[in-house]
MOPAC internal coordinates of N, CA, C and O (Angstrom, degrees):
PM7 1SCF
backbone

  N    0.0000 0     0.00 0     0.00 0    0    0    0
  C    1.4259 1     0.00 0     0.00 0    1    0    0
  C    1.5187 1   110.62 1     0.00 0    2    1    0
  O    1.2310 1   120.70 1   119.60 1    3    2    1
  N    1.3243 1   116.26 1   -60.40 1    3    2    1
  C    1.4595 1   119.96 1   178.68 1    5    3    2
  C    1.5160 1   107.91 1  -100.73 1    6    5    3
  O    1.2310 1   121.34 1   -53.65 1    7    6    5
  N    1.3190 1   115.05 1   126.35 1    7    6    5
  C    1.4531 1   121.22 1  -178.47 1    9    7    6
  C    1.5237 1   108.71 1  -107.44 1   10    9    7
  O    1.2310 1   119.79 1   -73.93 1   11   10    9
  N    1.3459 1   118.01 1   106.07 1   11   10    9
  C    1.4633 1   119.25 1  -178.73 1   13   11   10
  C    1.5354 1   113.14 1   -68.70 1   14   13   11
  O    1.2310 1   119.80 1   162.71 1   15   14   13
  N    1.3185 1   117.99 1   -17.29 1   15   14   13
  C    1.4701 1   120.97 1  -178.94 1   17   15   14
  C    1.5262 1   112.47 1   -88.15 1   18   17   15
  O    1.2310 1   120.22 1   177.99 1   19   18   17
  N    1.3195 1   117.19 1    -2.01 1   19   18   17
  C    1.4661 1   120.81 1  -178.90 1   21   19   18
  C    1.5302 1   109.85 1   -67.00 1   22   21   19
  O    1.2310 1   120.60 1   -54.34 1   23   22   21
  N    1.3340 1   116.46 1   125.66 1   23   22   21
  C    1.4687 1   121.67 1  -178.12 1   25   23   22
  C    1.5320 1   111.85 1   -84.17 1   26   25   23
  O    1.2310 1   120.08 1   156.06 1   27   26   25
  N    1.3253 1   117.45 1   -23.94 1   27   26   25
  C    1.4576 1   120.42 1  -175.32 1   29   27   26
  C    1.5237 1   113.16 1   -83.15 1   30   29   27
  O    1.2310 1   120.48 1   142.63 1   31   30   29
  N    1.3378 1   116.68 1   -37.37 1   31   30   29
  C    1.4621 1   120.78 1  -177.61 1   33   31   30
  C    1.5212 1   110.13 1  -117.91 1   34   33   31
  O    1.2310 1   121.13 1   -48.57 1   35   34   33
  N    1.3177 1   115.45 1   131.43 1   35   34   33
  C    1.4592 1   119.11 1   176.10 1   37   35   34
  C    1.5239 1   109.20 1   -74.75 1   38   37   35
  O    1.2310 1   120.90 1   -14.43 1   39   38   37
  N    1.3249 1   115.88 1   165.57 1   39   38   37
  C    1.4639 1   121.01 1   178.09 1   41   39   38
  C    1.5184 1   109.61 1   -62.41 1   42   41   39
  O    1.2310 1   120.88 1   141.77 1   43   42   41
  N    1.3199 1   115.92 1   -38.23 1   43   42   41
  C    1.4567 1   120.55 1   178.84 1   45   43   42
  C    1.5274 1   111.02 1   -60.51 1   46   45   43
  O    1.2310 1   120.47 1   134.70 1   47   46   45
  N    1.3212 1   116.70 1   -45.30 1   47   46   45
  C    1.4648 1   120.96 1  -179.29 1   49   47   46
  C    1.5367 1   111.11 1   -68.75 1   50   49   47
  O    1.2310 1   119.94 1   141.04 1   51   50   49
  N    1.3309 1   117.71 1   -38.96 1   51   50   49
  C    1.4630 1   120.84 1   178.17 1   53   51   50
  C    1.5304 1   110.72 1   -62.46 1   54   53   51
  O    1.2310 1   120.77 1   138.61 1   55   54   53
  N    1.3307 1   116.14 1   -41.39 1   55   54   53
  C    1.4631 1   119.79 1   177.65 1   57   55   54
  C    1.5218 1   110.55 1   -65.07 1   58   57   55
  O    1.2310 1   120.92 1   141.86 1   59   58   57
  N    1.3204 1   115.86 1   -38.14 1   59   58   57
  C    1.4576 1   120.31 1   179.34 1   61   59   58
  C    1.5323 1   110.82 1   -64.54 1   62   61   59
  O    1.2310 1   120.20 1   138.46 1   63   62   61
  N    1.3237 1   117.22 1   -41.54 1   63   62   61
  C    1.4565 1   121.09 1   179.39 1   65   63   62
  C    1.5294 1   112.17 1   -67.10 1   66   65   63
  O    1.2310 1   120.65 1   144.62 1   67   66   65
  N    1.3321 1   116.36 1   -35.38 1   67   66   65
  C    1.4631 1   121.06 1   178.76 1   69   67   66
  C    1.5293 1   112.64 1   -83.05 1   70   69   67
  O    1.2310 1   120.88 1   174.97 1   71   70   69
  N    1.3291 1   115.93 1    -5.03 1   71   70   69
  C    1.4638 1   122.85 1  -179.94 1   73   71   70
  C    1.5229 1   111.89 1    59.52 1   74   73   71
  O    1.2310 1   121.10 1  -133.93 1   75   74   73
  N    1.3227 1   115.50 1    46.07 1   75   74   73
  C    1.4594 1   121.37 1   172.85 1   77   75   74
  C    1.5235 1   107.95 1  -125.77 1   78   77   75
  O    1.2310 1   120.32 1   -23.65 1   79   78   77
  N    1.3024 1   116.99 1   156.35 1   79   78   77
  C    1.4578 1   121.27 1   177.86 1   81   79   78
  C    1.5210 1   110.06 1   -76.27 1   82   81   79
  O    1.2310 1   121.06 1   -31.00 1   83   82   81
  N    1.3248 1   115.58 1   149.00 1   83   82   81
  C    1.4566 1   118.65 1   177.19 1   85   83   82
  C    1.5177 1   111.26 1   -64.36 1   86   85   83
  O    1.2310 1   120.71 1   148.10 1   87   86   85
  N    1.3288 1   116.25 1   -31.90 1   87   86   85
  C    1.4612 1   119.41 1   179.10 1   89   87   86
  C    1.5225 1   111.19 1   -62.59 1   90   89   87
  O    1.2310 1   120.34 1   149.61 1   91   90   89
  N    1.3292 1   116.96 1   -30.39 1   91   90   89
  C    1.4682 1   120.94 1   176.95 1   93   91   90
  C    1.5216 1   110.32 1   -65.56 1   94   93   91
  O    1.2310 1   120.59 1   141.46 1   95   94   93
  N    1.3260 1   116.49 1   -38.54 1   95   94   93
  C    1.4581 1   120.48 1   179.10 1   97   95   94
  C    1.5316 1   111.24 1   -66.86 1   98   97   95
  O    1.2310 1   120.30 1   139.97 1   99   98   97
  N    1.3248 1   117.03 1   -40.03 1   99   98   97
  C    1.4604 1   121.06 1  -175.97 1  101   99   98
  C    1.5255 1   113.73 1   -87.23 1  102  101   99
  O    1.2310 1   119.51 1   173.84 1  103  102  101
  N    1.3250 1   118.54 1    -6.16 1  103  102  101
  C    1.4562 1   122.06 1  -174.93 1  105  103  102
  C    1.5231 1   111.15 1   -64.97 1  106  105  103
  O    1.2310 1   120.92 1   -48.21 1  107  106  105
  N    1.3263 1   115.85 1   131.79 1  107  106  105
  C    1.4641 1   122.55 1   174.73 1  109  107  106
  C    1.5268 1   107.06 1  -121.87 1  110  109  107
  O    1.2310 1   120.50 1   -58.20 1  111  110  109
  N    1.3113 1   116.65 1   121.80 1  111  110  109
  C    1.4516 1   120.97 1  -178.51 1  113  111  110
  C    1.5213 1   110.38 1   -71.41 1  114  113  111
  O    1.2310 1   120.82 1   -43.51 1  115  114  113
  N    1.3364 1   116.03 1   136.49 1  115  114  113
  C    1.4567 1   120.63 1   179.21 1  117  115  114
  C    1.5271 1   109.98 1   -73.84 1  118  117  115
  O    1.2310 1   119.90 1   -41.68 1  119  118  117
  N    1.3255 1   117.80 1   138.32 1  119  118  117
  C    1.4690 1   119.73 1   177.52 1  121  119  118
  C    1.5334 1   110.01 1   -71.26 1  122  121  119
  O    1.2310 1   120.77 1   -24.22 1  123  122  121
  N    1.3224 1   116.13 1   155.78 1  123  122  121
  C    1.4591 1   121.41 1   178.37 1  125  123  122
  C    1.5217 1   108.50 1   -75.05 1  126  125  123
  O    1.2310 1   120.88 1   -45.53 1  127  126  125
  N    1.3254 1   115.91 1   134.47 1  127  126  125
  C    1.4639 1   121.40 1  -178.18 1  129  127  126
  C    1.5300 1   110.45 1   -67.17 1  130  129  127
  O    1.2310 1   120.25 1   -31.76 1  131  130  129
  N    1.3391 1   117.12 1   148.24 1  131  130  129
  C    1.4746 1   120.24 1  -179.87 1  133  131  130
  C    1.5374 1   113.37 1   -59.14 1  134  133  131
  O    1.2310 1   120.44 1   143.14 1  135  134  133
  N    1.3483 1   116.76 1   -36.86 1  135  134  133
  C    1.4662 1   118.81 1   179.96 1  137  135  134
  C    1.5273 1   110.17 1   -67.12 1  138  137  135
  O    1.2310 1   120.50 1   144.61 1  139  138  137
  N    1.3442 1   116.66 1   -35.39 1  139  138  137
  C    1.4689 1   119.60 1   176.92 1  141  139  138
  C    1.5246 1   111.02 1   -66.67 1  142  141  139
  O    1.2310 1   120.53 1   142.43 1  143  142  141
  N    1.3216 1   116.59 1   -37.57 1  143  142  141
  C    1.4692 1   119.47 1   177.06 1  145  143  142
  C    1.5259 1   111.03 1   -63.53 1  146  145  143
  O    1.2310 1   120.90 1   140.12 1  147  146  145
  N    1.3339 1   115.88 1   -39.88 1  147  146  145
  C    1.4593 1   119.74 1   178.55 1  149  147  146
  C    1.5271 1   110.54 1   -65.74 1  150  149  147
  O    1.2310 1   120.59 1   136.81 1  151  150  149
  N    1.3523 1   116.48 1   -43.19 1  151  150  149
  C    1.4631 1   120.02 1   177.88 1  153  151  150
  C    1.5244 1   111.07 1   -63.75 1  154  153  151
  O    1.2310 1   120.24 1   140.95 1  155  154  153
  N    1.3376 1   117.16 1   -39.05 1  155  154  153
  C    1.4611 1   120.85 1   179.02 1  157  155  154
  C    1.5264 1   110.88 1   -63.24 1  158  157  155
  O    1.2310 1   120.75 1   142.14 1  159  158  157
  N    1.3213 1   116.17 1   -37.86 1  159  158  157
  C    1.4673 1   120.21 1   178.10 1  161  159  158
  C    1.5255 1   110.43 1   -65.32 1  162  161  159
  O    1.2310 1   120.51 1   137.81 1  163  162  161
  N    1.3424 1   116.62 1   -42.19 1  163  162  161
  C    1.4621 1   120.20 1   178.85 1  165  163  162
  C    1.5303 1   111.21 1   -67.47 1  166  165  163
  O    1.2310 1   120.37 1   139.72 1  167  166  165
  N    1.3226 1   116.90 1   -40.28 1  167  166  165
  C    1.4659 1   120.85 1   178.43 1  169  167  166
  C    1.5221 1   109.88 1   -62.88 1  170  169  167
  O    1.2310 1   120.59 1   135.50 1  171  170  169
  N    1.3277 1   116.48 1   -44.50 1  171  170  169
  C    1.4665 1   120.14 1  -178.86 1  173  171  170
  C    1.5222 1   111.01 1   -63.85 1  174  173  171
  O    1.2310 1   120.49 1   138.35 1  175  174  173
  N    1.3067 1   116.66 1   -41.65 1  175  174  173
  C    1.4674 1   121.06 1   179.80 1  177  175  174
  C    1.5311 1   110.57 1   -62.60 1  178  177  175
  O    1.2310 1   120.42 1   136.28 1  179  178  177
  N    1.3389 1   116.79 1   -43.72 1  179  178  177
  C    1.4627 1   120.43 1  -179.64 1  181  179  178
  C    1.5266 1   111.23 1   -73.14 1  182  181  179
  O    1.2310 1   120.16 1   146.01 1  183  182  181
  N    1.3292 1   117.31 1   -33.99 1  183  182  181
  C    1.4680 1   120.76 1  -179.92 1  185  183  182
  C    1.5297 1   111.20 1   -63.50 1  186  185  183
  O    1.2310 1   120.34 1   145.46 1  187  186  185
  N    1.3395 1   116.95 1   -34.54 1  187  186  185
  C    1.4588 1   120.00 1   177.46 1  189  187  186
  C    1.5268 1   111.61 1   -65.30 1  190  189  187
  O    1.2310 1   120.47 1   149.80 1  191  190  189
  N    1.3324 1   116.71 1   -30.20 1  191  190  189
  C    1.4672 1   120.85 1   178.44 1  193  191  190
  C    1.5290 1   111.55 1   -81.40 1  194  193  191
  O    1.2310 1   120.88 1   137.88 1  195  194  193
  N    1.3485 1   115.93 1   -42.12 1  195  194  193
  C    1.4642 1   120.74 1  -175.87 1  197  195  194
  C    1.5267 1   110.04 1  -132.80 1  198  197  195
  O    1.2310 1   120.11 1   -97.80 1  199  198  197
  N    1.3282 1   117.40 1    82.20 1  199  198  197
  C    1.4655 1   119.71 1  -177.93 1  201  199  198
  C    1.5238 1   114.07 1   -71.66 1  202  201  199
  O    1.2310 1   119.71 1   173.21 1  203  202  201
  N    1.3348 1   118.17 1    -6.79 1  203  202  201
  C    1.4538 1   120.17 1   178.98 1  205  203  202
  C    1.5245 1   112.38 1   -85.28 1  206  205  203
  O    1.2310 1   120.19 1   172.37 1  207  206  205
  N    1.3171 1   117.24 1    -7.63 1  207  206  205
  C    1.4605 1   120.62 1  -179.39 1  209  207  206
  C    1.5140 1   110.43 1   -77.49 1  210  209  207
  O    1.2310 1   121.22 1   -45.69 1  211  210  209
  N    1.3239 1   115.27 1   134.31 1  211  210  209
  C    1.4587 1   121.66 1   174.03 1  213  211  210
  C    1.5147 1   110.38 1   -97.55 1  214  213  211
  O    1.2310 1   120.99 1    20.33 1  215  214  213
  N    1.3236 1   115.71 1  -159.67 1  215  214  213
  C    1.4670 1   119.97 1  -175.86 1  217  215  214
  C    1.5245 1   112.07 1   -68.09 1  218  217  215
  O    1.2310 1   120.18 1   145.80 1  219  218  217
  N    1.3369 1   117.27 1   -34.20 1  219  218  217
  C    1.4695 1   118.90 1  -178.80 1  221  219  218
  C    1.5174 1   111.71 1   -67.92 1  222  221  219
  O    1.2310 1   120.48 1   132.57 1  223  222  221
  N    1.3172 1   116.70 1   -47.43 1  223  222  221
  C    1.4647 1   120.05 1   179.83 1  225  223  222
  C    1.5228 1   110.86 1   -65.81 1  226  225  223
  O    1.2310 1   120.83 1   141.77 1  227  226  225
  N    1.3343 1   116.01 1   -38.23 1  227  226  225
  C    1.4611 1   119.57 1   179.63 1  229  227  226
  C    1.5305 1   110.39 1   -66.22 1  230  229  227
  O    1.2310 1   120.56 1   141.23 1  231  230  229
  N    1.3431 1   116.54 1   -38.77 1  231  230  229
  C    1.4595 1   120.23 1   177.07 1  233  231  230
  C    1.5216 1   110.51 1   -62.08 1  234  233  231
  O    1.2310 1   120.50 1   135.14 1  235  234  233
  N    1.3391 1   116.64 1   -44.86 1  235  234  233
  C    1.4690 1   120.17 1   179.37 1  237  235  234
  C    1.5232 1   111.22 1   -61.61 1  238  237  235
  O    1.2310 1   120.58 1   140.65 1  239  238  237
  N    1.3099 1   116.50 1   -39.35 1  239  238  237
  C    1.4725 1   120.84 1   178.55 1  241  239  238
  C    1.5375 1   110.25 1   -62.32 1  242  241  239
  O    1.2310 1   120.71 1   134.74 1  243  242  241
  N    1.3357 1   116.24 1   -45.26 1  243  242  241
  C    1.4703 1   119.47 1  -179.13 1  245  243  242
  C    1.5270 1   111.48 1   -69.93 1  246  245  243
  O    1.2310 1   120.04 1   147.16 1  247  246  245
  N    1.3339 1   117.53 1   -32.84 1  247  246  245
  C    1.4673 1   120.03 1   175.83 1  249  247  246
  C    1.5256 1   110.54 1   -64.71 1  250  249  247
  O    1.2310 1   120.61 1   140.75 1  251  250  249
  N    1.3531 1   116.44 1   -39.25 1  251  250  249
  C    1.4704 1   120.01 1   177.77 1  253  251  250
  C    1.5273 1   111.52 1   -65.07 1  254  253  251
  O    1.2310 1   120.86 1   151.50 1  255  254  253
  N    1.3376 1   115.97 1   -28.50 1  255  254  253
  C    1.4657 1   119.09 1   178.71 1  257  255  254
  C    1.5265 1   112.54 1   -84.34 1  258  257  255
  O    1.2310 1   120.05 1   176.24 1  259  258  257
  N    1.3344 1   117.52 1    -3.76 1  259  258  257
  C    1.4513 1   120.83 1   174.99 1  261  259  258
  C    1.5197 1   115.56 1   102.20 1  262  261  259
  O    1.2310 1   119.41 1  -172.72 1  263  262  261
  N    1.3195 1   118.73 1     7.28 1  263  262  261
  C    1.4631 1   121.77 1   178.28 1  265  263  262
  C    1.5217 1   108.85 1   -94.29 1  266  265  263
  O    1.2310 1   120.47 1   -52.77 1  267  266  265
  N    1.3178 1   116.70 1   127.23 1  267  266  265
  C    1.4618 1   120.61 1  -179.07 1  269  267  266
  C    1.5271 1   108.17 1   -92.46 1  270  269  267
  O    1.2310 1   121.07 1   -84.22 1  271  270  269
  N    1.3294 1   115.57 1    95.78 1  271  270  269
  C    1.4622 1   121.65 1  -178.10 1  273  271  270
  C    1.5216 1   109.17 1  -132.26 1  274  273  271
  O    1.2310 1   120.91 1   -25.58 1  275  274  273
  N    1.3285 1   115.86 1   154.42 1  275  274  273
  C    1.4576 1   118.66 1   175.61 1  277  275  274
  C    1.5186 1   110.17 1  -104.92 1  278  277  275
  O    1.2310 1   121.22 1    -8.57 1  279  278  277
  N    1.3252 1   115.27 1   171.43 1  279  278  277
  C    1.4672 1   121.23 1  -173.32 1  281  279  278
  C    1.5165 1   112.51 1   -67.71 1  282  281  279
  O    1.2310 1   120.24 1   143.55 1  283  282  281
  N    1.3207 1   117.14 1   -36.45 1  283  282  281
  C    1.4664 1   119.50 1  -178.22 1  285  283  282
  C    1.5246 1   111.66 1   -65.42 1  286  285  283
  O    1.2310 1   120.56 1   145.65 1  287  286  285
  N    1.3132 1   116.53 1   -34.35 1  287  286  285
  C    1.4642 1   119.84 1   177.36 1  289  287  286
  C    1.5314 1   110.14 1   -66.73 1  290  289  287
  O    1.2310 1   121.22 1   137.66 1  291  290  289
  N    1.3279 1   115.27 1   -42.34 1  291  290  289
  C    1.4619 1   119.99 1   178.34 1  293  291  290
  C    1.5253 1   109.97 1   -64.22 1  294  293  291
  O    1.2310 1   120.06 1   138.81 1  295  294  293
  N    1.3355 1   117.49 1   -41.19 1  295  294  293
  C    1.4639 1   121.10 1   177.17 1  297  295  294
  C    1.5211 1   110.73 1   -58.92 1  298  297  295
  O    1.2310 1   120.99 1   134.55 1  299  298  297
  N    1.3324 1   115.71 1   -45.45 1  299  298  297
  C    1.4632 1   120.01 1  -178.70 1  301  299  298
  C    1.5250 1   111.16 1   -63.14 1  302  301  299
  O    1.2310 1   120.36 1   136.36 1  303  302  301
  N    1.3189 1   116.92 1   -43.64 1  303  302  301
  C    1.4607 1   120.47 1  -178.88 1  305  303  302
  C    1.5386 1   111.08 1   -68.09 1  306  305  303
  O    1.2310 1   120.47 1   140.00 1  307  306  305
  N    1.3277 1   116.71 1   -40.00 1  307  306  305
  C    1.4663 1   119.05 1   178.60 1  309  307  306
  C    1.5260 1   110.47 1   -66.27 1  310  309  307
  O    1.2310 1   120.32 1   141.54 1  311  310  309
  N    1.3347 1   116.99 1   -38.46 1  311  310  309
  C    1.4627 1   120.67 1   177.64 1  313  311  310
  C    1.5169 1   110.44 1   -65.46 1  314  313  311
  O    1.2310 1   120.73 1   140.85 1  315  314  313
  N    1.3366 1   116.21 1   -39.15 1  315  314  313
  C    1.4661 1   121.45 1   178.74 1  317  315  314
  C    1.5316 1   110.85 1   -63.27 1  318  317  315
  O    1.2310 1   120.50 1   143.85 1  319  318  317
  N    1.3387 1   116.66 1   -36.15 1  319  318  317
  C    1.4617 1   121.07 1   179.65 1  321  319  318
  C    1.5264 1   112.40 1   -85.37 1  322  321  319
  O    1.2310 1   120.12 1   170.40 1  323  322  321
  N    1.3260 1   117.38 1    -9.60 1  323  322  321
  C    1.4613 1   120.48 1  -179.47 1  325  323  322
  C    1.5135 1   113.22 1    79.60 1  326  325  323
  O    1.2310 1   120.05 1  -152.85 1  327  326  325
  N    1.3279 1   117.51 1    27.15 1  327  326  325
  C    1.4549 1   121.87 1  -179.24 1  329  327  326
  C    1.5201 1   110.11 1  -101.72 1  330  329  327
  O    1.2310 1   120.79 1   -39.86 1  331  330  329
  N    1.3111 1   116.09 1   140.14 1  331  330  329
  C    1.4553 1   121.04 1   170.43 1  333  331  330
  C    1.5139 1   108.18 1  -147.39 1  334  333  331
  O    1.2310 1   121.26 1   -27.42 1  335  334  333
  N    1.3238 1   115.19 1   152.58 1  335  334  333
  C    1.4509 1   120.22 1  -176.88 1  337  335  334
  C    1.5246 1   110.38 1   -63.45 1  338  337  335
  O    1.2310 1   121.10 1   -37.17 1  339  338  337
  N    1.3175 1   115.49 1   142.83 1  339  338  337
  C    1.4619 1   121.25 1   177.46 1  341  339  338
  C    1.5230 1   107.16 1   -94.21 1  342  341  339
  O    1.2310 1   120.91 1   -62.45 1  343  342  341
  N    1.3217 1   115.86 1   117.55 1  343  342  341
  C    1.4524 1   121.64 1   179.21 1  345  343  342
  C    1.5223 1   107.98 1  -152.44 1  346  345  343
  O    1.2310 1   119.63 1   -18.21 1  347  346  345
  N    1.3251 1   118.31 1   161.79 1  347  346  345
  C    1.4609 1   119.62 1   179.53 1  349  347  346
  C    1.5237 1   110.24 1   -62.80 1  350  349  347
  O    1.2310 1   120.80 1   -55.41 1  351  350  349
  N    1.3162 1   116.08 1   124.59 1  351  350  349
  C    1.4590 1   120.74 1  -179.38 1  353  351  350
  C    1.5241 1   109.96 1   -84.61 1  354  353  351
  O    1.2310 1   120.24 1    -5.71 1  355  354  353
  N    1.3039 1   117.15 1   174.29 1  355  354  353
  C    1.4511 1   122.36 1   178.70 1  357  355  354
  C    1.5253 1   110.46 1   -63.78 1  358  357  355
  O    1.2310 1   121.32 1   -24.13 1  359  358  357
  N    1.3291 1   115.09 1   155.87 1  359  358  357
  C    1.4586 1   123.50 1   175.06 1  361  359  358
  C    1.5370 1   112.42 1    62.31 1  362  361  359
  O    1.2310 1   120.50 1  -140.65 1  363  362  361
  N    1.3137 1   116.65 1    39.35 1  363  362  361
  C    1.4615 1   119.47 1  -178.44 1  365  363  362
  C    1.5251 1   112.38 1   -77.41 1  366  365  363
  O    1.2310 1   119.85 1   161.39 1  367  366  365
  N    1.3349 1   117.89 1   -18.61 1  367  366  365
  C    1.4563 1   119.21 1  -177.61 1  369  367  366
  C    1.5237 1   112.61 1  -103.22 1  370  369  367
  O    1.2310 1   119.31 1  -166.88 1  371  370  369
  N    1.3166 1   118.93 1    13.12 1  371  370  369
  C    1.4627 1   121.38 1   177.79 1  373  371  370
  C    1.5232 1   109.40 1   -73.50 1  374  373  371
  O    1.2310 1   120.34 1   -40.95 1  375  374  373
  N    1.3276 1   116.95 1   139.05 1  375  374  373
  C    1.4694 1   119.44 1  -179.63 1  377  375  374
  C    1.5184 1   111.38 1   -72.69 1  378  377  375
  O    1.2310 1   121.47 1   -21.98 1  379  378  377
  N    1.2929 1   114.78 1   158.02 1  379  378  377
  C    1.4597 1   121.21 1   176.91 1  381  379  378
  C    1.5275 1   109.21 1   -67.68 1  382  381  379
  O    1.2310 1   119.37 1   -37.23 1  383  382  381
  N    1.3461 1   118.81 1   142.77 1  383  382  381
  C    1.4687 1   120.18 1  -177.64 1  385  383  382
  C    1.5271 1   113.89 1   -61.48 1  386  385  383
  O    1.2310 1   119.74 1   156.15 1  387  386  385
  N    1.3208 1   118.10 1   -23.85 1  387  386  385
  C    1.4609 1   120.94 1  -178.20 1  389  387  386
  C    1.5315 1   112.20 1   -82.35 1  390  389  387
  O    1.2310 1   119.86 1   176.53 1  391  390  389
  N    1.3352 1   117.88 1    -3.47 1  391  390  389
  C    1.4534 1   121.28 1  -179.29 1  393  391  390
  C    1.5303 1   109.71 1   -67.73 1  394  393  391
  O    1.2310 1   120.71 1   -48.87 1  395  394  393
  N    1.3478 1   116.24 1   131.13 1  395  394  393
  C    1.4601 1   120.87 1   179.96 1  397  395  394
  C    1.5202 1   109.39 1   -94.39 1  398  397  395
  O    1.2310 1   121.21 1   -41.45 1  399  398  397
  N    1.3264 1   115.30 1   138.55 1  399  398  397
  C    1.4544 1   120.53 1   178.41 1  401  399  398
  C    1.5246 1   109.24 1  -112.10 1  402  401  399
  O    1.2310 1   121.14 1   -41.14 1  403  402  401
  N    1.3019 1   115.42 1   138.86 1  403  402  401
  C    1.4611 1   121.30 1   176.05 1  405  403  402
  C    1.5212 1   106.32 1  -103.67 1  406  405  403
  O    1.2310 1   119.98 1   -63.74 1  407  406  405
  N    1.3250 1   117.64 1   116.26 1  407  406  405
  C    1.4717 1   118.89 1  -178.41 1  409  407  406
  C    1.5272 1   110.87 1   -66.41 1  410  409  407
  O    1.2310 1   121.32 1   -39.39 1  411  410  409
  N    1.2993 1   115.08 1   140.61 1  411  410  409
  C    1.4607 1   121.77 1   179.52 1  413  411  410
  C    1.5271 1   107.09 1  -113.18 1  414  413  411
  O    1.2310 1   121.06 1   -57.25 1  415  414  413
  N    1.3244 1   115.57 1   122.75 1  415  414  413
  C    1.4587 1   120.41 1   178.20 1  417  415  414
  C    1.5096 1   108.67 1  -106.35 1  418  417  415
  O    1.2310 1   121.54 1   -56.27 1  419  418  417
  N    1.2890 1   114.66 1   123.73 1  419  418  417
  C    1.4679 1   119.52 1   178.85 1  421  419  418
  C    1.5273 1   108.73 1  -100.60 1  422  421  419
  O    1.2310 1   120.95 1   -47.57 1  423  422  421
  N    1.3125 1   115.79 1   132.43 1  423  422  421
  C    1.4564 1   120.46 1   175.90 1  425  423  422
  C    1.5112 1   108.31 1   -97.90 1  426  425  423
  O    1.2310 1   121.61 1   -47.64 1  427  426  425
  N    1.2998 1   114.52 1   132.36 1  427  426  425
  C    1.4613 1   119.43 1  -179.58 1  429  427  426
  C    1.5102 1   110.31 1  -105.53 1  430  429  427
  O    1.2310 1   120.10 1   180.00 1  431  430  429

């Protein structure tokens, strides 16, 4: 898309024509730290055993294993891996829309 070797158009002008910010062109994503990869592996291993655990329980588990981590870090790593605790969500007792109701008329 953007050709830095182009002599006719500068990178700034090419970004302007494509309607993207120059910072988007120069952005380099930071690699994941090795300690985060190790924590992600431990979280994934424990999540397979106990999928009902959220960030708090997972943090307590890692603290018991000797890793000094806080809950927000665990939340970020679980979100990065696409993991969330399995628990009953809201509106679990709502009837299916295809359910037919028979009206009951009471005479007083």
